[in-house]
N, C-alpha and C positions, 0 to 999 in steps of 0.2 A: 325094445326097438334095437335092431342091429343094422349098422351101416358098414358094408363091406367094401374095402378099397380094392377094386378090380383094375383091369387094364384095357386101354384102347387097342392093344395088340390083337385082341379078339377079332377086330374088324379086318385085319390084313392091311396091306399097303398098296392095293391096286385100284383104288377109286380116286378120281381127281377131285370130286366134290367132297365137302365136309360130311363125315359119317354121322348118321342119326341113330338113335337107340333102336329103331325098328328095322335097321339094316341087318342082313344076315351076319352071323359070326362064324368063325372057323377055329376049331381047336385042332391045330396041326402038329403041336409038339407038347412036351411034358408041361411046360409053363402054361400054355393056353388051355390045355385040358384041365389042369388043376384050377385055374381061374374060373373056367366055365362051370366045373363041378361045384366049386365053392359058391358061385353066384346062385346056381340052382338050389343048393341046400339052404341058403339064406332066404331065398324067395318062397320056398315051398314048405318050410318047417311050421307046423301048426303052432299058433300062439305067438309067433314072431312077426313083428312089423319089419319086414325086410326091405332094405334099401341097398342098391348096388351103385357104386360110384365108379364109372369107368374113367380112369385117370389118363391124361395125356402124358407127354414127356415133361416130367417135373425137373426143376433145377433150383439151386439155392445153396446157401451156406451148409456145409456138412454133407453135400451130395457125394455119391460114389466117384471115385477117380476113373472108373471104367466106362465112361460114356463120351460121346463126341464133344460135348461142350467142355468137359474137364480136360480132354486132350488138347483142345484149342487153347484154353486158358493156361495150360501148362507150358505153352510156348510164348506166353506174354508175361513180362517184356522179353524181348529177344531180337535177334537179327535174322535175316534171310526169310525164306518163305514159310508160311504156316502150312504144315503138312496135315492133310486129312486123307482118309481112305478114298471116299467118294464124295464129291461136292454137290451132287445133284439131288439126293433124296430131300423131300420136303416134309417137315414135321411141325407139330403144334407144340410150342414151348410155353409152359406155365410155371410161374414162380411158386415155390412151395408154400409161402404164406397165403397166397390166393387159394391154393388147393385146400389148405387147412381151414380157411374161412368157409369154403364150400362144404366141407365135411361137417363143420360145426353147425351150419345152417340145416344140413340134413338130419343131424342128431336132434336138433331142437324142433324140426318141422314135423308135419303129420303125414305127408305124402309118402307112399311106398312105390317100389318098382325100380327100374333101371334109369340112370341119369348119367349123361356125359359131363365131364369136368375138364374143360380145356379153354384156351384163349379164342379158338376159332380162326386164328391167323396162321397161315402156312408160311414157313420160312425155310428156304433151302439151306443146306449145310454151307454152301458158299456165302450166302447172305448172312448167315450166323457168324462165320469167321470174319467177313467184311465188317459187320457191325461191331464185333468185339475189338477188332483192330482200330476202328474209328473211335470207339469209346476210350481205348487205351492211348490214343494219340499216335498210333503207328500205322495210319492208313496207307502209307507208302509201301508197306510190305505186301507181297503177293501171296495168293493161295495156290497150293499145289496139290492136286488130287493124285494120290499114289496108285489107286486101283479104281479108276473111273469105270462106271457101268453104263450101258445104253438102256438098261431096264428102268422104266418109270417106277418110282417109289414115293407114294404120297400117303400121309396119314394125318388128317386134320379133323377135329371134332366139331360137330354142331352142338353147342351147349345151350341152345335157346330154350329148351324145355326146363333145364336146370335154372336158368335165369328167371323164367316166368314163375316156376313153382316155388323156388326158395328165395326169390328176390336177391340173388347173388350175381355178381359180375366181377371179373378180374379188375384189380386196381393198379397193378404194377405192369408197365409195358416191358417188353423184352429189352429195350434200351436201358430203362431204369434198373432192371434186374441185373443186367450185365455191368452197369456202372458200379452197383454195390459189390458184385463178385470180384470185379477187377480191382477195386479198392482193397478187398480182403486178401486177394492173392498177391498183390504188390506188397502188402504188409508182411505176409507170410514169407515171401521170397527174401525180404530183408532181415528176418529174424535169425 
């Protein structure tokens, strides 16, 4: 049994509704081409029980410093506006522990195929920054978009098939996850 951690990026970011596993995918760059080729290999190899987990935007302790949430948290605590490139994109954020539980359920399960792993909740970058500031007790700071775009960019996953098949659901809300992270970053800033 092979469970492959793939990416929601295969769906693109131009649909307003949550993406389902039967929606078309697009391999438009090296990253998505490799993800799609790996998915196909896992699903088509004889003798392999292939499971593909298309993961949404994961966050949590130890995450990369090169993502929008890390850049926001890097400005907390602080003074002045929180600066983001574009505050309008909408994404589906899932705490890494919840993702790990989904992957564990897939490893232990029997179903094969493609499954989405996300919260199903769309949060704009502005809402993300507002929530982080609220959790940190700095709600009076404003958010400043340095390179705002008029292009609509939305990527949220419909994980209902995963929930039904593997009896999994996210346990950690975005507010709870941010509370944990802000507690960690505050400690790290004082070390």
